[in-house]
N, C-alpha and C positions, 0 to 999 in steps of 0.2 A: 744659652744659645741653642742647646739641644732641644729644649722645649719649643722654641720658635720654629725650628726646622720641622719638628714633629707636627706642630699645628699647621704649618704650611703644607706639609704632605697630606694631612687629613683634609684640609680645605681643597686642595687640588684634586684629590681622589673623589671627594664629594661632587665637585663640579663636573668631573669626567663622567661619573655615573649618571648624574642628572642630564647631561648633554646627550648621552647615548640612549636615553629613554625614548621609546616610540609613542608613549602616551602623553599627549599634550593637555589632557584633562578636559578636552572639549569634544568627546566622542558623541557623534550624532546618532540618533536612532531613527530608522526609516522602516516602519512596519509595511510589509508588502501584503496586498490583498490577494492571497493565494493560500492553498493548504500548506502547512508548515513543511518546509523542504530545504535542502542544502546538501552539505556533505559532512560526514563524520569520519575523521581520520583518513581523509582523502577519498572516501567512497560515497557515491551518491546516496541520498537518504530522503524519503518522503514519508510523512505520517500516514499510517493506516488506521490506527485507533489509539485510544489512550484511556487512562483512568484517573479518577480523583478520589482520594480518601480524606474525609474531613474529620478534624478534631474540633475542640471548642474554639481554638483561635488560629488554626492554620490548615492548609490543604497540602497533602502529599500528591504530587502529580507525576505520572509516568506516561511518556509518549512512545508508542511502538511503531515500528516501520510498516510499510505497506505490504511486506512479504510475511508478516507474522501470521501464524495459523492458530486460531483458537475460536471456539464457538462463541465466546463472549470475552471482551477485553478484561473483565474481572477475573477470568480464569488464568491469565498470564501472570507468572511471578517474575521469572527472569527470562527474557526473550532470547531466542537463539540468534537474533540479529541485533545490530546496533540500536540503541535506544537512548532517550534523554529522560532525566528525572530531576526533580527539585521540590523543595518545600517553599510555600509562599503564604503570607498572611491571608486569613479568611475574610477578605473584604475586596470589593471592586477597587481597582486603582492600578497605577503604573509603578513598577518597581525596578529601579536601576540596579544593574548588577555591579558588585564590588566585593573586594576582599578586605576586611579590616583586620590588621595584624594586632591591634590593641584590644578589640572587642569582637570576638567571634560571633556573638549574637547579632551584631549589626551587619554581618556579611550576607550578601544575597548572590548565590551562584546557581548555575545549571551544570549538572554532571552528565557527560556523554559516556555511555558504557559500550565498549567494543568487546564482545565475548571472545573473539579470537585473540588470544594473548592476555585476556582479562585486563583490559586497559580502561582506566577511568581518566577522562579528560575533563578538567574543571574549567568552565568558562566564566569569566568575570567581566566581560565587556558586553554592552548592550542593555536590553531591558526586556521585561515580561510585563504585559498588561492583562489583568483579569477584567473582562468586560461584563460578565454576568455569572451569578451563582444561584442555583436552585437546588431543590432536594434531589434532583435526578441528573443534573447536567451543570458543567462548568465550561464557559467559553472564554477564550482569550486569544492573544497574539504575542508573538515574540520576534525579536531581532537580537540574536545571541551569537557571540563570536568568541572563539578562543585564538585562532590563528587562520592562516590562509587555507588550511586543510580541514578546519572544523568550524562550521557556522551553519545556523538554521534560522530561517526567516519565514513567517507566515502565521496563519490562523490555526486554531485547534478548538474542537468541541469534544468534551470528555464525558464519559459515563461516570456517575458517582457510584462507587462500590462501598459496601459496608464492611 
């Protein structure tokens, strides 16, 4: 009898958790034709520049705000302003964001860094699409969301740094 009550409790708890979830699995992506912009941690953000560093099979991408001050985007290590960064496969294509709890290698996320308070916000909703890759430039677009206070949508063109 105790086992049946325990199983009923586990089943009821699972149903409650599933019913409270705000993710219905059908998240739509709507890339806007504009410079990447939105808000990070409730503050307005617009891309100013960005960098791409390539390895054999992936690209490390950093997007800096429009208020960043540097003679070259490749000179920026950690910006004094909010920024976004992520790794993505080194091939043209659309990459849906997700977090896999069973296989970290399958996860695709974008991290927003807020220097004030040293906050990292990991976004796992939306997508990033790489449109072109050359030896000097990477272009793409993104529709990335964490919550109502952190989301960025639009295009980016990045300088390839060595």
